[in-house]
DOVEX-479035 format. One record per residue (C-alpha): residue number from 1; x, y, z. Coordinates in steps of 0.001 Angstrom, whole numbers. Each point is the difference from the previous one (the first is absolute). Layout:
residues N
+-----+---------+---------+---------+
: seq :      px :      py :      pz :
+-----+---------+---------+---------+
: NUM :       X :       Y :       Z :
...
+-----+---------+---------+---------+
This chain:
residues 442
+-----+---------+---------+---------+
: seq :      px :      py :      pz :
+-----+---------+---------+---------+
:   1 :  124551 :   88181 :   36359 :
:   2 :    1383 :    2654 :   -2325 :
:   3 :   -2675 :    2370 :    1294 :
:   4 :     921 :    -784 :    3603 :
:   5 :    3739 :     443 :    -633 :
:   6 :    -601 :    3515 :   -1289 :
:   7 :   -2413 :     855 :    2817 :
:   8 :    2486 :   -1218 :    2587 :
:   9 :    2842 :    1828 :   -1756 :
:  10 :   -2020 :    3180 :     430 :
:  11 :      24 :    -406 :    3798 :
:  12 :    3613 :   -1138 :     -43 :
:  13 :     917 :    3212 :   -1801 :
:  14 :   -1564 :    1943 :    2879 :
:  15 :    2271 :   -1798 :    2476 :
:  16 :    3094 :     450 :   -2191 :
:  17 :    -638 :    3740 :    -263 :
:  18 :    -587 :     181 :    3751 :
:  19 :    3248 :   -1906 :     581 :
:  20 :    1908 :    2586 :   -2020 :
:  21 :   -1389 :    2677 :    2307 :
:  22 :     305 :   -1470 :    3538 :
:  23 :    -927 :   -2936 :    2285 :
:  24 :   -2729 :    2274 :    1389 :
:  25 :   -1538 :     249 :   -3464 :
:  26 :      -8 :   -3811 :    -329 :
:  27 :   -1705 :    -374 :    3373 :
:  28 :   -2480 :    2761 :    -901 :
:  29 :   -1040 :   -1688 :   -3259 :
:  30 :    -229 :   -3360 :    1754 :
:  31 :   -2249 :    1367 :    2745 :
:  32 :   -2132 :    2029 :   -2423 :
:  33 :    -398 :   -3110 :   -2128 :
:  34 :   -1717 :   -1743 :    2917 :
:  35 :   -2902 :    2408 :    -370 :
:  36 :     172 :     207 :   -3779 :
:  37 :    -356 :   -3781 :    -101 :
:  38 :   -3513 :     335 :    1427 :
:  39 :   -1211 :    1157 :   -3404 :
:  40 :    2029 :   -2809 :   -1566 :
:  41 :   -1710 :   -2611 :    2168 :
:  42 :   -3465 :    1426 :    -639 :
:  43 :     749 :     -46 :   -3722 :
:  44 :    1319 :   -3552 :     168 :
:  45 :   -2986 :   -1096 :    2086 :
:  46 :   -2666 :    1374 :   -2303 :
:  47 :    2161 :    -960 :   -2979 :
:  48 :     122 :   -3598 :    1202 :
:  49 :   -3781 :      48 :     308 :
:  50 :    -157 :    1325 :   -3560 :
:  51 :    2457 :   -2536 :   -1413 :
:  52 :   -1722 :   -2907 :    1758 :
:  53 :   -3448 :     877 :   -1310 :
:  54 :    1402 :    1019 :   -3391 :
:  55 :    1935 :   -3248 :    -483 :
:  56 :   -2782 :   -2288 :    1220 :
:  57 :   -2676 :    1766 :   -2043 :
:  58 :    2270 :      76 :   -3059 :
:  59 :     405 :   -3772 :     348 :
:  60 :   -3773 :    -509 :     350 :
:  61 :    -711 :    2596 :   -2740 :
:  62 :   -2196 :    2011 :    2395 :
:  63 :    1184 :    3287 :   -1519 :
:  64 :   -2893 :    2102 :    1325 :
:  65 :     910 :    -903 :    3578 :
:  66 :    3662 :     613 :    -737 :
:  67 :    -619 :    3463 :   -1457 :
:  68 :   -2093 :    1130 :    2949 :
:  69 :    2465 :   -1412 :    2522 :
:  70 :    2797 :    2014 :   -1627 :
:  71 :   -2101 :    3175 :       4 :
:  72 :    -836 :    -453 :    3681 :
:  73 :    3642 :    -689 :     882 :
:  74 :    1149 :    3207 :   -1692 :
:  75 :   -2645 :    2111 :    1746 :
:  76 :     767 :   -1538 :    3376 :
:  77 :    3748 :     457 :    -422 :
:  78 :    -262 :    3660 :    -953 :
:  79 :   -2317 :     735 :    2930 :
:  80 :    2293 :   -1667 :    2557 :
:  81 :    2972 :    2005 :   -1238 :
:  82 :   -1502 :    3384 :     879 :
:  83 :     329 :    -306 :    3828 :
:  84 :    3660 :    -929 :    -477 :
:  85 :     577 :    3237 :   -1908 :
:  86 :   -1513 :    1956 :    2886 :
:  87 :    2180 :   -1896 :    2480 :
:  88 :    3119 :     867 :   -1967 :
:  89 :    -866 :    3688 :    -108 :
:  90 :    -797 :     286 :    3717 :
:  91 :    2000 :   -2561 :    1981 :
:  92 :    3242 :    -766 :   -1888 :
:  93 :    2390 :    1612 :    2510 :
:  94 :   -1706 :   -1602 :    2999 :
:  95 :     -46 :   -3369 :   -1759 :
:  96 :    3798 :     -14 :    -403 :
:  97 :     732 :    1554 :    3405 :
:  98 :   -2026 :   -2627 :    1874 :
:  99 :    2598 :   -2579 :   -1033 :
: 100 :    2577 :    1724 :    2227 :
: 101 :    2080 :    1116 :   -2977 :
: 102 :    2571 :    2792 :     124 :
: 103 :    -916 :    3543 :   -1103 :
: 104 :    1623 :    -285 :   -3447 :
: 105 :   -1796 :   -3268 :    -667 :
: 106 :   -3346 :    1560 :     966 :
: 107 :     544 :    3040 :   -2228 :
: 108 :     975 :   -1993 :   -3093 :
: 109 :   -2524 :   -2784 :     564 :
: 110 :   -2951 :    2351 :     556 :
: 111 :     611 :    1918 :   -3232 :
: 112 :     382 :   -3236 :   -1974 :
: 113 :   -3098 :   -1618 :    1550 :
: 114 :   -2277 :    2998 :    -563 :
: 115 :     559 :      42 :   -3740 :
: 116 :    -163 :   -3758 :    -487 :
: 117 :   -3247 :    -323 :    1966 :
: 118 :   -1727 :    2717 :   -2025 :
: 119 :     193 :   -2371 :   -2968 :
: 120 :   -1406 :   -2976 :    1982 :
: 121 :   -3272 :    -263 :   -2007 :
: 122 :    1978 :    -174 :   -3258 :
: 123 :    2365 :   -2587 :    1473 :
: 124 :   -2916 :   -2229 :    1021 :
: 125 :   -1757 :     364 :   -3364 :
: 126 :    3228 :   -1033 :   -1745 :
: 127 :     208 :   -3237 :    1972 :
: 128 :   -3689 :    -840 :    -415 :
: 129 :      21 :     779 :   -3718 :
: 130 :    3096 :   -2108 :    -625 :
: 131 :   -1422 :   -3029 :    1796 :
: 132 :   -3379 :     267 :   -1664 :
: 133 :    1718 :    -195 :   -3386 :
: 134 :    2326 :   -2801 :    1132 :
: 135 :   -2998 :   -2071 :    1086 :
: 136 :    -972 :    -403 :   -3663 :
: 137 :    3441 :   -1520 :    -688 :
: 138 :    1398 :    3231 :   -1490 :
: 139 :    3114 :     749 :    2037 :
: 140 :    1729 :    1683 :   -2956 :
: 141 :   -2115 :    3173 :     -13 :
: 142 :     430 :     451 :    3752 :
: 143 :    3756 :    -349 :    -448 :
: 144 :     136 :    2656 :   -2719 :
: 145 :   -1975 :    2562 :    1994 :
: 146 :    1914 :    -555 :    3218 :
: 147 :    3334 :     -97 :   -1832 :
: 148 :    -665 :    3415 :   -1530 :
: 149 :   -1118 :    1488 :    3327 :
: 150 :    2865 :   -1523 :    1970 :
: 151 :    2678 :    1154 :   -2460 :
: 152 :   -1570 :    3462 :     167 :
: 153 :     192 :    -220 :    3784 :
: 154 :    3635 :   -1099 :      79 :
: 155 :    1186 :    2642 :   -2457 :
: 156 :   -2050 :    2673 :    1730 :
: 157 :    1311 :    -983 :    3445 :
: 158 :    3630 :     338 :   -1050 :
: 159 :    -592 :    3213 :   -1939 :
: 160 :   -1986 :    1755 :    2735 :
: 161 :    2126 :   -1271 :    2887 :
: 162 :    3273 :    1337 :   -1439 :
: 163 :   -1304 :    2834 :   -2183 :
: 164 :    1078 :   -1345 :   -3371 :
: 165 :    -310 :    2385 :   -2937 :
: 166 :   -2504 :    2801 :     549 :
: 167 :   -1745 :   -1809 :    2871 :
: 168 :     383 :    1190 :    3626 :
: 169 :    1997 :   -2009 :    2547 :
: 170 :   -2680 :   -1227 :    2426 :
: 171 :    1758 :   -2949 :    1718 :
: 172 :   -2526 :   -2497 :    1437 :
: 173 :   -2905 :    2350 :    -702 :
: 174 :     812 :    -376 :   -3693 :
: 175 :    -100 :   -3789 :     336 :
: 176 :   -3447 :     215 :    1587 :
: 177 :   -1285 :    2349 :   -2716 :
: 178 :    1178 :   -2388 :   -2718 :
: 179 :   -1709 :   -2941 :    1734 :
: 180 :   -3295 :    1877 :     336 :
: 181 :      -9 :    1129 :   -3627 :
: 182 :     802 :   -3526 :   -1220 :
: 183 :   -2929 :   -1412 :    2008 :
: 184 :   -2393 :    2506 :   -1564 :
: 185 :    1258 :    -816 :   -3502 :
: 186 :    -281 :   -3768 :     576 :
: 187 :   -3523 :     235 :    1439 :
: 188 :   -1154 :    2117 :   -2955 :
: 189 :    1477 :   -2479 :   -2488 :
: 190 :   -1590 :   -3035 :    1666 :
: 191 :   -3432 :    1632 :      54 :
: 192 :     449 :     837 :   -3669 :
: 193 :    1013 :   -3576 :    -845 :
: 194 :   -2913 :   -1552 :    1900 :
: 195 :   -2660 :    2258 :   -1494 :
: 196 :    1355 :     490 :   -3533 :
: 197 :   -2273 :   -1160 :   -2870 :
: 198 :    2020 :   -3178 :    -696 :
: 199 :     287 :   -1022 :    3638 :
: 200 :   -1234 :   -3463 :    1033 :
: 201 :   -1874 :    1800 :    2786 :
: 202 :   -3289 :    1858 :    -360 :
: 203 :    -663 :    3130 :    2057 :
: 204 :   -2959 :    -737 :    2286 :
: 205 :   -1782 :    1670 :    2900 :
: 206 :     300 :   -2263 :    3085 :
: 207 :   -3313 :   -1504 :    1128 :
: 208 :     745 :   -3469 :    1439 :
: 209 :     457 :      29 :    3770 :
: 210 :    1130 :   -3657 :     -62 :
: 211 :    3085 :    1059 :   -1960 :
: 212 :     635 :    2809 :    2470 :
: 213 :    -251 :   -2470 :    2853 :
: 214 :    2365 :   -2504 :   -1591 :
: 215 :    2480 :    2697 :    -968 :
: 216 :      81 :    1210 :    3593 :
: 217 :     145 :   -3531 :    1443 :
: 218 :    3009 :    -844 :   -2166 :
: 219 :    1734 :    3381 :     272 :
: 220 :    -279 :     764 :    3716 :
: 221 :    2140 :   -2923 :    1254 :
: 222 :    2601 :     853 :   -2661 :
: 223 :      56 :    3631 :    1145 :
: 224 :     170 :   -1183 :    3608 :
: 225 :    2889 :   -2297 :    -904 :
: 226 :    2061 :    2826 :   -1425 :
: 227 :    -950 :    2508 :    2676 :
: 228 :     830 :   -2471 :    2785 :
: 229 :    3546 :    -150 :   -1314 :
: 230 :     127 :    3795 :    -172 :
: 231 :   -1274 :     266 :    3593 :
: 232 :    2654 :   -2505 :    1080 :
: 233 :    2666 :    2061 :   -1779 :
: 234 :    -569 :    2930 :    2369 :
: 235 :    1112 :   -1779 :    3178 :
: 236 :    2536 :   -1960 :   -2048 :
: 237 :    1608 :    3219 :   -1227 :
: 238 :    -160 :    1371 :    3520 :
: 239 :    1938 :   -3074 :    1175 :
: 240 :    2578 :     558 :   -2750 :
: 241 :     354 :    3671 :     966 :
: 242 :     977 :   -1169 :    3506 :
: 243 :    3142 :   -1381 :   -1648 :
: 244 :     620 :    3270 :   -1895 :
: 245 :    -982 :    1904 :   -3149 :
: 246 :    2684 :   -1870 :   -1958 :
: 247 :   -1570 :   -3375 :     848 :
: 248 :   -3426 :    1273 :   -1044 :
: 249 :    1425 :    1315 :   -3266 :
: 250 :    1828 :   -3315 :    -511 :
: 251 :   -3242 :   -1953 :     389 :
: 252 :   -1696 :    2105 :   -2670 :
: 253 :    2972 :    -494 :   -2332 :
: 254 :      31 :   -3777 :     507 :
: 255 :   -3730 :    -262 :    -414 :
: 256 :     142 :    2168 :   -3103 :
: 257 :    2695 :   -2220 :   -1514 :
: 258 :   -2221 :   -3052 :     421 :
: 259 :   -2954 :    1871 :   -1445 :
: 260 :    2025 :    1021 :   -3038 :
: 261 :    1656 :   -3346 :    -770 :
: 262 :   -2503 :   -2685 :    1019 :
: 263 :   -3304 :    1585 :     986 :
: 264 :   -1068 :     918 :   -3575 :
: 265 :     287 :   -3663 :    -940 :
: 266 :   -2111 :   -1058 :    2993 :
: 267 :   -2696 :    2546 :    -743 :
: 268 :       9 :    -903 :   -3694 :
: 269 :    -449 :   -3681 :     750 :
: 270 :   -2683 :     856 :    2567 :
: 271 :   -2041 :    1974 :   -2534 :
: 272 :     445 :   -2806 :   -2551 :
: 273 :   -1182 :   -2587 :    2532 :
: 274 :   -3016 :    2138 :     866 :
: 275 :    -971 :     309 :   -3684 :
: 276 :     591 :   -3663 :    -912 :
: 277 :   -1768 :   -1392 :    3057 :
: 278 :   -2897 :    2443 :    -329 :
: 279 :    -577 :    -675 :   -3693 :
: 280 :     205 :   -3778 :     490 :
: 281 :   -2586 :     198 :    2776 :
: 282 :   -2176 :    2158 :   -2275 :
: 283 :     179 :   -2788 :   -2589 :
: 284 :   -1071 :   -2385 :    2799 :
: 285 :    3282 :   -1938 :    -138 :
: 286 :    1187 :    -188 :    3652 :
: 287 :    2617 :   -2657 :    -714 :
: 288 :    1721 :    2281 :   -2518 :
: 289 :    -284 :    2916 :    2422 :
: 290 :    1887 :   -1943 :    2673 :
: 291 :    2591 :   -1232 :   -2514 :
: 292 :     609 :    3545 :   -1270 :
: 293 :     500 :    1211 :    3560 :
: 294 :    2496 :   -2753 :     823 :
: 295 :    1972 :     515 :   -3215 :
: 296 :     280 :    3750 :     541 :
: 297 :    1082 :    -421 :    3631 :
: 298 :    2753 :   -2493 :    -927 :
: 299 :    1217 :    2169 :   -2871 :
: 300 :     156 :    3011 :    2311 :
: 301 :    1961 :   -1829 :    2699 :
: 302 :    2546 :   -1261 :   -2513 :
: 303 :     673 :    3251 :   -1845 :
: 304 :    -181 :    2333 :    2996 :
: 305 :    2222 :   -2312 :    2005 :
: 306 :    2699 :     528 :   -2646 :
: 307 :    -572 :    3768 :     164 :
: 308 :     427 :    -201 :    3766 :
: 309 :    3407 :   -1649 :    -403 :
: 310 :    1130 :    2834 :   -2256 :
: 311 :   -1304 :    2584 :    2466 :
: 312 :    1873 :   -1669 :    2879 :
: 313 :    3307 :    -140 :   -1866 :
: 314 :    -192 :    3570 :   -1300 :
: 315 :   -1495 :    1554 :    3138 :
: 316 :    2886 :    2344 :     806 :
: 317 :     349 :    1284 :   -3565 :
: 318 :   -3748 :     629 :    -212 :
: 319 :    -169 :    1756 :    3356 :
: 320 :    2773 :    2448 :    -878 :
: 321 :   -2231 :    1373 :   -2743 :
: 322 :   -2199 :    1424 :    2755 :
: 323 :    2451 :    1152 :    2662 :
: 324 :    3693 :     394 :     816 :
: 325 :    -486 :     484 :    3742 :
: 326 :    2014 :   -2896 :    1563 :
: 327 :   -2469 :    -835 :    2782 :
: 328 :   -2985 :     157 :   -2327 :
: 329 :    1753 :   -2144 :   -2620 :
: 330 :    1001 :   -2673 :    2524 :
: 331 :   -3532 :    -502 :    1293 :
: 332 :   -1573 :     368 :   -3446 :
: 333 :    2123 :   -2868 :   -1357 :
: 334 :   -1260 :   -2254 :    2778 :
: 335 :   -3636 :     983 :    -534 :
: 336 :     397 :    -598 :   -3739 :
: 337 :    1451 :   -3462 :     580 :
: 338 :   -2804 :    -911 :    2392 :
: 339 :   -2572 :     909 :   -2647 :
: 340 :    2021 :   -1942 :   -2575 :
: 341 :     -74 :   -3109 :    2192 :
: 342 :   -3766 :     239 :     452 :
: 343 :    -719 :     855 :   -3655 :
: 344 :   -1370 :   -3460 :    -863 :
: 345 :   -2259 :      53 :    3075 :
: 346 :   -1331 :    3422 :    -917 :
: 347 :    -605 :   -1241 :   -3541 :
: 348 :   -1928 :   -3026 :    1243 :
: 349 :   -2121 :    2171 :    2296 :
: 350 :    -788 :    2697 :   -2564 :
: 351 :    -815 :   -2333 :   -2897 :
: 352 :   -2042 :   -2438 :    2083 :
: 353 :   -1944 :    2994 :    1288 :
: 354 :    -596 :    1060 :   -3616 :
: 355 :   -1380 :   -3442 :    -802 :
: 356 :   -2336 :     158 :    2992 :
: 357 :   -1225 :    3448 :   -1076 :
: 358 :    -805 :   -1419 :   -3423 :
: 359 :   -2329 :   -2294 :    1929 :
: 360 :   -1547 :    2979 :    1851 :
: 361 :    1835 :    -843 :    3257 :
: 362 :    1548 :    3230 :    1284 :
: 363 :    -553 :    -862 :    3668 :
: 364 :    2782 :   -2591 :     294 :
: 365 :    2778 :    2285 :   -1340 :
: 366 :   -1287 :    2716 :    2357 :
: 367 :     189 :   -2304 :    3032 :
: 368 :    3445 :   -1243 :   -1045 :
: 369 :    1387 :    3522 :    -215 :
: 370 :   -1767 :    1208 :    3155 :
: 371 :    1316 :   -2832 :    2158 :
: 372 :    3410 :     -49 :   -1670 :
: 373 :     722 :    3673 :     557 :
: 374 :   -1814 :     293 :    3322 :
: 375 :    1391 :   -3093 :    1712 :
: 376 :    3282 :    -848 :   -1700 :
: 377 :    1368 :    3217 :   -1498 :
: 378 :    -907 :    2384 :    2826 :
: 379 :     106 :   -2547 :    2788 :
: 380 :    3492 :   -1340 :    -701 :
: 381 :    1403 :    3427 :    -934 :
: 382 :   -1233 :    1649 :    3207 :
: 383 :     510 :   -2810 :    2498 :
: 384 :    3267 :   -1219 :   -1465 :
: 385 :    1403 :    3279 :   -1240 :
: 386 :   -1039 :    2452 :    2705 :
: 387 :    -966 :   -1917 :    3134 :
: 388 :    2628 :   -2761 :    -231 :
: 389 :    2509 :    2408 :   -1637 :
: 390 :     978 :   -2180 :   -2952 :
: 391 :    -263 :    3121 :   -2138 :
: 392 :    -284 :     -99 :   -3773 :
: 393 :     704 :   -3755 :     -82 :
: 394 :   -3464 :    -632 :    1438 :
: 395 :   -1478 :    2117 :   -2792 :
: 396 :    1638 :   -2246 :   -2611 :
: 397 :   -1509 :   -3084 :    1669 :
: 398 :   -3402 :    1702 :     166 :
: 399 :     -69 :     662 :   -3755 :
: 400 :     724 :   -3661 :    -823 :
: 401 :   -2481 :   -1369 :    2557 :
: 402 :   -2741 :    2264 :   -1353 :
: 403 :     220 :   -1466 :   -3499 :
: 404 :     423 :   -3601 :    1160 :
: 405 :   -3328 :     290 :    1807 :
: 406 :   -1798 :    1722 :   -2880 :
: 407 :    1166 :   -2629 :   -2502 :
: 408 :   -1199 :   -2858 :    2180 :
: 409 :   -3437 :    1513 :     571 :
: 410 :    -898 :    1002 :   -3574 :
: 411 :    1533 :   -3219 :   -1356 :
: 412 :   -2169 :   -2166 :    2256 :
: 413 :   -3213 :    1803 :    -945 :
: 414 :     832 :    -111 :   -3711 :
: 415 :     653 :   -3751 :     199 :
: 416 :   -3393 :    -646 :    1653 :
: 417 :   -1758 :    1681 :   -2984 :
: 418 :   -3049 :    1322 :    1844 :
: 419 :     497 :    3266 :   -1921 :
: 420 :   -1356 :   -1781 :   -3094 :
: 421 :   -3435 :    -397 :    1591 :
: 422 :      63 :    3590 :    1236 :
: 423 :     694 :    1351 :   -3489 :
: 424 :   -2782 :   -2073 :   -1522 :
: 425 :   -2468 :    1115 :    2660 :
: 426 :     708 :    3666 :    -731 :
: 427 :    -242 :    -493 :   -3778 :
: 428 :   -3378 :   -1732 :     394 :
: 429 :   -1158 :    2771 :    2321 :
: 430 :     672 :    2716 :   -2581 :
: 431 :   -1297 :   -2089 :   -2904 :
: 432 :    3302 :    -465 :   -1841 :
: 433 :    -421 :   -3796 :     -29 :
: 434 :   -3022 :   -2231 :     599 :
: 435 :    -526 :   -2298 :    2932 :
: 436 :     -12 :   -3388 :   -1772 :
: 437 :   -1000 :   -1819 :    3197 :
: 438 :   -3068 :    2204 :     345 :
: 439 :    -883 :    -660 :   -3632 :
: 440 :     150 :   -3753 :     595 :
: 441 :   -2247 :     311 :    3053 :
: 442 :   -2515 :    2028 :   -2032 :
+-----+---------+---------+---------+
């Protein structure tokens, strides 16, 4: 959680700096972030494959499988980041302009996106490396590395944006440069930690295609889950821009406030659930795996629900940190309060999804997000907001309905516990545990 707070604070700093410049800068960073989040989702997807295999094989003491799975995840992540760097160099301006943004938004957003996307391979390696280490139960090392990189990012963003000391004043370009440099530093540190002499991992040359297959099978739905939300954000932002740049900026402020206050807790609990469930399944203790998942989900709902109350009450004071534009502030307060109200639902969805991923089920969270954003978020926002002319009010309803649906779907699948059999099947397939039933038949 501490790691996630600092990582989220890094992105929040970007929005704060943009808010001190103009509403156009806020919108530009928000739109550029839609594309930058592609590398985030690829990193999270492959990272979730790494943490699932790492935690299960740590529990079953199949360290050879674990080491090769981590090596394959790192190679795959670095390779997938290269096309994103090319995209950033060639298509950044067109990518922002296609959203129908104003000229100033396109100019600022394109410059920011180009620099951030160049560092996409490093960003992905950072996420994969952190989750590989976390899968062994060591969340402390990942926190230290990310804390150092994120503090470096925050300080660098402020210094380069406003030209503090001998540094040049680069505005949002400076923020992007600081983010890119921090990603490179973090990726280098994680590779050093994983392959240092005292590391629990052993550097190996990948040879097992079954591990490649399982890594892809687990990672692809997770990548699809994240990318489906990104794809949905494009028309969703286009709908918001119909109501004005200020409304679009307000949405990004409200969403950022949730991400800063409550989202780090959700993601922290989700990673914990993934590790605990995965290691219990590796020890061949499915009852404990289910119990750990339930306990983590309930703990998350209780604590994040309290955080949501605080976010709702202090919404206006928080929002004014980002902007003083009256129209932007008014809408941002309402978006913030909507996210505060749904905080416990988001927590339940995210942490239950983490538990399912610990059991190698990444398909259910993908389907929950795909249908939630595609049917409820976009459907209600467009039909209610644009066609029926209920405006921004329909957008608020759409956000709540999206998470109600997701919570119901992942909760039902988790309760049925079929993910336990799936995890065991995959572990038997790669030789991490033995098939006791087959032994009895023999």
